[in-house]
C-alpha positions in Angstrom: 13.1 -30.7 -82.6 10.4 -29.3 -80.0 8.8 -32.8 -80.5 12.0 -34.7 -80.1 13.0 -33.3 -76.8 9.3 -33.8 -75.6 9.1 -37.3 -76.6 13.2 -37.8 -74.9 11.6 -35.9 -71.8 8.0 -38.0 -71.6 10.6 -41.5 -72.1 12.9 -40.1 -69.0 9.9 -39.4 -66.7 8.6 -42.9 -67.6 11.4 -44.9 -67.0 12.1 -42.7 -63.8 8.4 -43.7 -62.1 9.3 -47.4 -62.4 7.5 -48.1 -66.1 10.5 -49.4 -67.9 8.2 -51.0 -70.1 8.2 -48.2 -72.1 11.3 -48.8 -73.6 12.4 -51.9 -75.3 12.6 -54.9 -73.4 16.8 -55.1 -73.9 16.9 -51.4 -72.8 20.0 -51.1 -70.7 22.3 -48.4 -69.1 25.3 -48.4 -71.5 27.2 -45.9 -69.5 26.9 -43.5 -66.5 28.9 -40.7 -65.2 29.0 -38.0 -62.4 29.2 -34.3 -63.8 28.0 -31.2 -62.3 26.1 -30.3 -65.5 24.2 -27.4 -64.3 27.5 -25.8 -62.5 26.0 -25.3 -59.0 28.6 -27.2 -57.3 26.7 -30.5 -57.1 27.2 -33.6 -59.1 24.6 -34.9 -61.1 24.3 -38.4 -63.0 24.4 -38.8 -66.6 23.4 -41.9 -67.7 23.3 -43.6 -71.7 20.5 -45.7 -72.4 20.1 -47.9 -75.4 18.1 -50.9 -77.1 19.7 -53.7 -78.9 18.9 -53.8 -82.4 19.1 -57.2 -83.2 19.2 -60.6 -81.2 22.9 -61.7 -81.5 24.7 -58.3 -81.9 25.9 -55.9 -79.4 24.6 -52.9 -81.4 22.7 -50.5 -79.2 20.3 -48.1 -80.9 17.2 -45.7 -79.8 20.0 -44.1 -77.4 18.6 -41.6 -74.3 20.7 -39.4 -72.3 18.9 -38.9 -68.9 20.4 -36.4 -65.9 19.5 -37.3 -62.7 20.2 -35.5 -59.2 21.6 -37.0 -56.2 18.9 -38.5 -55.1 18.0 -40.4 -58.8 15.6 -38.1 -59.5 15.3 -37.2 -63.1 16.1 -33.8 -64.1 16.1 -34.0 -68.0 16.0 -36.6 -70.6 17.6 -35.9 -74.1 17.5 -37.9 -77.4 21.2 -37.4 -79.0 21.5 -37.3 -82.7 23.2 -40.4 -82.6 22.9 -43.8 -84.6 24.3 -46.1 -82.0 27.1 -48.0 -82.1 28.9 -51.2 -80.4 30.9 -49.1 -78.1 28.9 -46.0 -76.6 30.7 -44.2 -74.1 30.2 -41.2 -71.7 32.8 -38.5 -70.8 33.0 -34.7 -69.4 34.4 -31.9 -70.0 34.3 -28.0 -70.0 33.3 -26.2 -73.5 31.2 -23.5 -72.0 30.7 -21.1 -69.3 28.4 -23.2 -67.4 28.6 -26.5 -65.7 30.6 -29.6 -67.5 29.0 -30.8 -70.5 28.3 -34.6 -71.5 30.5 -36.2 -74.3 28.6 -39.1 -75.9 30.9 -41.3 -78.1 29.5 -43.9 -80.2 31.8 -46.7 -83.0 29.9 -48.1 -85.1 29.9 -49.9 -88.4 32.5 -52.1 -90.6 34.3 -48.6 -91.4 34.8 -48.0 -87.8 33.0 -44.9 -87.9 33.0 -43.0 -84.5 30.2 -40.2 -83.7 30.8 -37.6 -81.1 28.4 -35.4 -79.6 29.0 -32.7 -76.9 25.8 -32.3 -74.8 25.1 -29.4 -73.1 22.4 -29.7 -70.0 22.8 -26.9 -67.9 19.3 -25.8 -68.6 17.0 -28.9 -68.3 14.7 -27.3 -70.3 16.8 -26.3 -73.1 19.1 -29.2 -73.5 21.1 -29.0 -76.6 23.7 -30.5 -78.9 26.5 -27.9 -79.2 29.0 -29.8 -81.2 28.9 -33.0 -83.7 31.5 -35.4 -85.3 31.6 -37.9 -87.3 35.0 -39.6 -87.8 35.6 -42.5 -90.3 38.3 -44.6 -90.2 40.3 -45.3 -93.8 42.4 -48.1 -94.0 45.7 -47.7 -95.6 45.0 -49.8 -98.9 41.3 -48.1 -99.1 42.7 -44.6 -98.7 44.9 -45.0 -101.7 42.2 -46.6 -103.8 39.8 -43.9 -103.0 42.7 -40.9 -104.0 43.6 -42.9 -107.6 
């Protein structure tokens, strides 16, 4: 887990320095939101970056969450434990005592699976997922087949 954070932070620093060649050529900012992640009363910017996995698809993987200060300077970067998806969304909420946490949602697959991660970045050197959830939509005909 320490290596995961190290590589995410290194990738974020490279990107912040303007060396976007470290990410795949089709890496894009999928979502961005303003939040007070450290609880100090100022807004930081959370950006979710991803790479298109296949040419004609709108599925993005290799997700990277970056937190930047008001001037755009990178504070921290984190690789969420999401596979990626077609619709990647950032939201914010209060789930712990300090700052706002980042909610990363991703919709993927034919089964319409939604993955949710709540990420606490109050301590830039100790970013952590405080909640993980995966939901699978089961259509009515399929549900009956699985029950019987």
